[in-house]
C-alpha positions as CSV (number, residue, x, y, z in Angstrom):
1,M,13.9,-13.0,-14.9
2,S,12.3,-10.0,-16.7
3,M,9.1,-8.3,-15.5
4,K,7.3,-9.4,-18.6
5,R,8.2,-13.1,-18.2
6,S,7.3,-13.0,-14.5
7,L,4.0,-11.4,-15.0
8,R,3.0,-13.9,-17.7
9,S,4.5,-17.0,-16.0
10,A,3.8,-16.6,-12.3
11,A,3.6,-20.5,-12.1
12,C,7.2,-20.8,-13.0
13,G,9.8,-22.4,-10.8
14,M,11.4,-19.1,-9.7
15,V,8.1,-17.5,-8.7
16,A,6.9,-20.6,-7.1
17,A,10.0,-20.8,-5.0
18,T,9.6,-17.2,-4.0
19,C,5.9,-17.8,-3.0
20,L,6.9,-20.8,-0.8
21,G,9.6,-18.7,0.8
22,A,7.4,-15.9,1.5
23,A,4.6,-18.0,2.8
24,S,6.9,-19.6,5.4
25,A,7.2,-16.0,6.9
26,Q,3.5,-15.3,7.2
27,T,2.0,-14.8,10.6
28,P,-0.9,-17.0,11.6
29,A,-3.1,-14.1,11.9
30,Q,-2.1,-12.4,8.6
31,P,-5.0,-12.2,6.2
32,K,-4.5,-14.4,3.1
33,I,-3.5,-12.7,-0.2
34,A,-5.4,-13.6,-3.3
35,P,-4.1,-13.5,-6.8
36,G,-5.5,-10.6,-8.9
37,P,-8.0,-11.4,-11.6
38,N,-6.2,-11.1,-14.9
39,E,-3.9,-8.8,-13.1
40,P,-0.3,-9.0,-11.8
41,D,0.0,-10.6,-8.4
42,W,1.1,-8.5,-5.6
43,I,3.9,-10.9,-4.8
44,V,5.3,-10.6,-8.4
45,V,4.9,-6.8,-8.5
46,L,6.8,-6.6,-5.2
47,K,9.6,-9.0,-6.3
48,D,10.2,-7.7,-9.8
49,R,9.6,-4.0,-9.4
50,Y,11.1,-3.5,-5.9
51,G,13.0,-6.5,-5.0
52,L,10.8,-7.1,-1.9
53,S,9.4,-10.2,-0.3
54,M,5.7,-10.1,0.4
55,Y,5.9,-11.3,4.0
56,D,9.6,-11.1,4.9
57,D,9.8,-7.3,4.2
58,L,6.3,-6.5,5.6
59,L,6.5,-3.8,8.2
60,N,2.9,-4.1,9.6
61,P,2.2,-7.7,9.9
62,V,-0.9,-8.8,11.8
63,V,0.7,-10.5,15.0
64,T,-2.4,-10.6,17.2
65,T,-5.5,-9.1,15.5
66,A,-6.1,-6.7,12.6
67,A,-7.5,-4.1,14.9
68,E,-4.4,-3.9,17.2
69,T,-2.0,-3.6,14.2
70,S,-0.5,0.0,13.8
71,G,-0.6,2.0,10.7
72,L,0.4,5.5,11.7
73,F,3.3,7.7,10.4
74,R,4.9,10.9,11.4
75,K,7.1,13.2,9.4
76,A,10.7,12.5,9.3
77,G,12.4,15.8,8.6
78,D,12.0,19.3,7.1
79,G,9.8,19.9,4.1
80,P,6.4,18.3,3.1
81,V,5.3,14.7,3.1
82,I,5.0,13.2,-0.4
83,Y,2.3,10.7,-0.9
84,R,1.2,9.6,-4.4
85,P,-0.3,6.6,-6.3
86,V,2.4,4.9,-8.4
87,I,0.4,1.9,-9.8
88,A,-3.5,1.7,-10.4
89,L,-4.9,-1.7,-10.7
90,G,-8.2,-1.2,-8.9
91,L,-11.7,0.0,-10.3
92,E,-11.7,2.5,-13.2
93,T,-14.1,4.8,-11.2
94,R,-12.4,7.8,-9.5
95,N,-9.9,6.9,-6.9
96,R,-9.0,9.3,-4.1
97,G,-6.3,9.5,-1.3
98,G,-5.1,11.6,1.3
99,W,-4.3,11.9,5.1
100,Y,-6.0,12.0,8.5
101,R,-5.4,12.7,12.1
102,P,-6.1,9.7,14.3
103,Q,-8.9,9.6,17.0
104,A,-10.0,7.1,19.4
105,V,-13.7,7.0,18.2
106,G,-15.8,7.5,15.2
107,A,-14.8,8.4,11.7
108,P,-11.6,10.8,11.3
109,S,-11.7,13.9,9.3
110,K,-10.0,13.1,6.0
111,S,-8.0,15.6,4.1
112,E,-8.0,14.8,0.4
113,T,-4.9,15.4,-1.7
114,W,-5.2,13.5,-4.9
115,T,-7.6,11.9,-7.4
116,Y,-7.3,10.0,-10.6
117,T,-9.7,8.0,-12.9
118,F,-7.4,5.5,-14.6
119,K,-6.4,1.7,-14.6
120,N,-3.1,0.3,-15.5
121,T,-2.7,-2.9,-17.5
122,T,-0.3,-5.8,-17.2
123,R,1.3,-4.5,-20.4
124,D,1.8,-1.0,-18.6
125,L,3.9,-2.8,-15.9
126,E,5.8,-4.9,-18.4
127,T,6.8,-1.8,-20.4
128,D,6.8,1.0,-17.7
129,A,4.0,2.8,-19.5
130,N,1.5,5.1,-17.9
131,L,3.4,4.9,-14.6
132,P,2.7,6.6,-12.3
133,P,-1.0,6.9,-13.3
134,P,-2.0,10.4,-14.5
135,L,-3.6,12.6,-11.6
136,E,-6.6,14.8,-12.3
137,A,-6.5,18.6,-12.3
138,G,-6.1,20.1,-8.9
139,A,-4.6,16.9,-7.3
140,K,-1.5,17.3,-5.2
141,V,1.1,15.0,-3.7
142,E,2.4,17.2,-0.9
143,F,1.1,18.0,2.4
144,D,2.4,19.1,5.8
145,P,1.0,17.2,8.9
146,G,3.2,19.0,11.3
147,D,5.0,16.9,13.9
148,E,2.0,14.8,15.1
149,P,1.2,11.2,14.0
150,F,-1.1,10.9,11.1
151,G,-2.6,8.1,8.9
152,L,-3.3,7.7,5.2
153,W,-6.3,6.7,3.2
154,A,-7.7,5.7,0.0
155,S,-11.1,5.2,-1.6
156,N,-13.1,4.7,-4.8
157,D,-16.1,6.4,-5.8
158,G,-17.7,3.1,-7.1
159,L,-17.9,1.9,-3.4
160,D,-19.8,4.2,-1.1
161,D,-18.3,2.9,2.1
162,G,-16.0,5.4,3.6
163,G,-12.9,4.1,2.1
164,V,-9.8,2.2,3.6
165,F,-7.3,3.6,6.1
166,S,-3.8,2.7,7.1
167,E,-5.0,1.9,10.7
168,P,-7.2,-1.4,10.4
169,A,-9.0,-0.1,13.6
170,V,-10.4,2.8,11.8
171,V,-11.6,0.6,8.7
172,A,-13.4,-1.6,11.3
173,R,-15.1,1.4,12.7
174,V,-15.9,3.3,9.5
175,N,-16.3,0.8,6.8
176,K,-19.2,-1.8,7.6
177,R,-18.6,-3.7,4.4
178,L,-15.0,-4.3,5.1
179,A,-15.3,-4.5,9.0
180,P,-15.0,-8.4,9.0
181,Q,-11.4,-8.2,7.5
182,P,-10.3,-4.6,8.1
183,Y,-6.6,-4.9,7.4
184,K,-6.4,-3.2,4.1
185,A,-3.0,-1.6,3.8
186,M,0.4,-3.7,3.6
187,I,3.2,-1.4,4.2
188,Y,6.9,-2.0,3.0
189,P,10.3,-0.1,3.0
190,N,11.0,1.5,-0.4
191,R,14.2,-0.2,-1.8
192,D,16.3,0.6,-4.7
193,K,16.3,-2.6,-6.6
194,A,19.6,-1.9,-8.4
195,T,21.5,-1.5,-5.0
196,G,19.2,-3.6,-2.7
197,K,19.5,-0.6,-0.3
198,P,16.3,0.9,1.5
199,I,15.6,4.5,0.4
200,P,15.6,6.7,3.5
201,N,12.2,7.5,5.1
202,S,10.4,6.2,2.0
203,Y,7.6,3.5,2.1
204,L,5.3,1.6,-0.4
205,I,1.7,0.7,0.6
206,G,-0.5,-1.8,-1.1
207,W,-4.0,-0.8,-0.8
208,E,-7.0,-3.2,-0.8
209,Y,-10.6,-1.4,-1.1
210,S,-12.5,-4.6,-2.3
211,T,-12.9,-7.8,-0.6
212,N,-10.7,-10.1,-2.7
213,D,-7.7,-9.1,-0.9
214,D,-5.2,-8.9,-3.8
215,F,-3.7,-5.8,-2.3
216,Q,-2.8,-4.0,-5.6
217,D,-5.9,-1.9,-6.1
218,V,-3.7,1.3,-5.6
219,V,-0.1,1.1,-4.9
220,C,1.4,4.2,-3.4
221,Q,4.7,5.8,-2.4
222,V,5.2,8.0,0.7
223,D,8.3,9.9,1.3
224,N,9.6,12.0,4.3
225,V,8.0,9.8,7.0
226,V,8.7,7.3,9.6
227,L,6.2,4.4,10.3
228,L,5.4,4.2,13.9
229,G,4.5,1.1,16.0
230,P,5.6,-2.1,14.4
231,A,8.8,-3.5,15.6
232,R,10.5,-3.6,12.3
233,A,9.7,0.0,11.6
234,A,12.9,2.1,11.1
235,E,13.8,5.4,12.8
236,P,14.0,8.5,10.5
237,V,17.2,9.0,8.5
238,R,18.3,12.7,8.6
């Protein structure tokens, strides 16, 4: 099925079957995923663009509570970490992203790497236009966190709330608006859809900085890292 047909016909039999299959793997504590308003659904984006199942391939599922769900990375090999947005479906005000060093209390010190002010359309995803979204002057996608664990973050200037973090516990501490449901990053292995094989040390993150939990406000790719904590996280490939 083409990307165009899937995006416009999410209720068709194939997508419906996919939804049912994915839902069966959802953990009881996992937050519900809502369809995007007049936007491609996260389940369709994952399946059609990356060959991924929304729940079967999820690397950071909520098993007990969101606050106990890990979301840290460490560098996998030589060279910088590469972290960049690849799809922009959130607010059209300025989006920001970067990394931080974890700490037990309070708000971590954030290092900003990129910004953009742009929103993709469904048509963009159908035709591969404007992907990845254009970054603003001065933005960069590489950084070197050394050998210590680190987290990632994203935010939007239209929401004055501290942003969202790959660790739900940090969201709960920092973002009062989102504290009731602080799980705001769904992390997946990045996969070559043509071969079905995972791309070594590469991950996709579906970010949610609103409250509707459609998890495609910003979709990012991060490379040269290994995800720490979850049982399904892989060891680095060198």
